[in-house]
Each structure stands twice: as structure tokens, then as C-alpha cells.
N, C-alpha and C positions, 0 to 999 in steps of 0.2 A: 621207887614206888611212892614214897612220901612226896617227892617233888612233883610227881604227876598229879597226885591228889590236890596238892597245893595249887598247881597251875590251873586245874579244873575249877577249883573253888574261886580263884582269882578271876577267871574268865566268867564264871557264873555271876560273881559280884559286879563285874563291869557291865555284863548284859542287864542285870537288874537295875543298875544305875542308869544305863541308857534308856531302858524301857520306863524307868521311873521318871526320867526327865520328860519323855514324850507324854506320859500320863499326866504329869504336872501341867505341861503346856496345854494339853487337852482340857483338863479340869479347870485350870485357872484363867485361860484366855479364850479358847474357842467356844466352849459351852456357854459362858456368860455372854459372849458376843452374839451367838446365835439366839440366845434367849432375849437379849435386848432388842435385836433386830425384829424378832417376832412380835415383841411387845409394842414396838414403835409402829409396825404395820397394822396391828389391831387397833391401836389408838387412832391412827390416821384414817382407818376405815370408818370408825364411829364418828370421826370429826368431818367426814366427807372431803377429805383431802386426797387427791390423786398423787401419790408419792412418785410415780414414774414420770408424770408431767413436770413436777417440781425438779426432779433429777435432770430432765432434759433442759429445763430453763437454766439451771445452775451450770451444767456442762457446756451449754451454748455460749455462756459469757466468758468461758475460758479461752485464752488466745490460741492455744494449740489444738483445740477441738473445733472442727468445722462441721456444721450440720447442713445438709442440703435442705433448703427451704422449699416448701411446696409453692409452686407458682399458682397465682390466681388464674383460673381458666379464661375468664373474661379478658384480663389483661393480656394473656398469651394470644388469644384470638385477635385482639386489636393490633398487637405487634405484627402478627402474621398478615393481617389485612393491609397494614401500612406497607409492609414489604412487598406484597402482591401489587399494590397500587404503584409503588416506586418502580418495580420491575416492569410493569405494563407501560409506564411512562417512558422508561428507557427503551423498551421494544419499539414504541411508536416513534421515538426520536431516531433510532437506528433505521427504521423503515423509511422515514422521511429522508434521511441521508442517502440511503440506498436508491430511493426514487430519484433524487436529485442527480446522483452519479449516473443512473440509467439514462436520464434525460440528456445530461451532458454527453454521454457516450453516443446516444442516438443523433444528437445535433452534429457531433464531430463526424459520425459515419455519413450523414447526409452531405456535410461540407466536403468530405473526401470524395463522395460520389460526384458531386458537382465539379470538383477540381479534375477528376479523372475524365469526365465528359468534355470539359473545356480543353484539357490536354489533347484528347483525341481530335477535337475540332481543329486545334492549332496544328497538330501533326498533319491532318488532312490538307489544311491551307498551305502548309509548307510544301507538301507533295505537289499540290496544284501549281504553286509558284515555281517550283523546280522544273516541272513539266513545261510551264509557260516560258521559263527562261531558256530551257533546252530548245523549245520550238522557236523562240525569237532568235536564239543564236543561230539555229539552222536557217531561218528566214534571212537573217542578216548576212550569213555566209553566202547564201544564194544571191543576195543583192550585190554583194561585193564581187562575186564571180561575173554577174551580169555586167557591172561597170567595167570590169577588166576586159570583157569580150567586146564591149561597145567601142566605137571609135572615140578618140579624144575630142573631136569636134562636136559630136552629139552629146557626150557625157558632161562636158564643161558647163553648158547652159542649164542642164538639169540640176547639177550640184549647186549652182548659184541661186536657184529658186528654192532650195531646201532651207530649213532652219540651220543656224550656225552649228548647233550641237550635232545634228544629224550629218551635216556636211563634213565636219571635223572627224566624226566617228568613221565615216566611210573613207575619207581621204587617208586617215592614219592606218587603215586596214589594207589599203591597196599596195601592190608591189611598187617599188621606187621608180621603175621605168614607166609604169602606167601613170603614176602620180605626176611625174615630170611632164609627160605629154599632155595631161589634162590641164595642169597649171599654165602651160604654154598657150593653150587655146583660150584662157580667161583674159579679161582685161587686167592691166597691171595693178589696178587698185584692188580688185578681187583676189588676185594671186597673192599680193602682199598681205592682205587681211588674213587669208587662210594660212599662210606661212607663219605669220606672227602668232596666230591662235595655236598652231601645231607645236610651235617651240615652247609655248607656255605649259603644255601638258606634260 
């Protein structure tokens, strides 16, 4: 029982000491600090000093405290206008480049059309030449058949009156029996001339 009372008394004493320490802190530190702060604010009010502005200036000079500065609206507008002008210049430059590319594309399209037209013309000309060649080949074959049906006596003077190229062309296309009989009916000089030309081909 005595021990219990003693323990209670000890705990009461400890609590009083703890509360006494807090009260001492409150009395000796916090209350004077609050009083001094109030006194400084009152003096600053009478001296026309804005304490909050001064505090901002002091904290602004500290390296770890950064304050967002208010931008001048005129300067901000000028910067925006410069950016707009720059962007408009870029847009005009891009439009000029696009226009040039479009012109180049149009020119190449026109050139391609001309080439296609020229190609079609050349194909038509080739087709005409092929038809002419086929026709001339048919005509030539008919001429050769005619010479083969003619007598050697009548065909020899006709061949000697032709140009050398035409004569050689016909003579090389004839059958060997017909050729021999035609050469027999020619003068020896003409026969020798045509034989020499045929051997050179």
C-alpha cells in the first residue's frame, strides 16, 4: 500500500515536472516572442513599412527560395507577336516550297504525257513499217516467182537493166536452176559481174 502511494506520488511529481517544463517554455520563450512580434508589427505600421514586402525581398535573395516573377504584360505581348511573325514567315516559306514542288510535279507530269504521246507515235510508225516490210516482202516474193516463171532469154535483159542492188537481191532469191539459166543468157561480162557480187554477200 505504501509502495503504491509512493509510486503515485512519484508519477505526480514527474507529471508536474513535465507540465512545469512546458509552462516554463511557454512563459519564457513563446509569450515574449509573440509579444515582440506584435510590437514590431505595430512599429512597422506606424513607420509605413510593409513587413510582408520586406520579407519577400529578403527571401527572394536566398538561393534556395525561388519566387515566380510576374511578367510585364507588354513584354509578354511583344514576345508573342514576335513568335507569331516568325511562325507566319515559316508558313510562307513552307508554302513557297510546296508551290515549287507542285510546279516541278506539274512539269514532270507534262513531260511524261509528251513522252507517252511520242512513244505512241513511234509504236504507230513501227507498226506501219512492219506492214510495209511485210507488203514489200510479199511484193518481192511475187517478183521472184514471176522471174522464175519467165524464160531465161526474156529475164536476163530485164535484170541487167535494174540497179545492181535490186538485181543481186533477185538473183540470190532465185532457185539455182533458174539462176544458172539466166546467167547463161547474159553476156560473159554481166554474168561475171553478178557472180562476183553474189560471192561477196
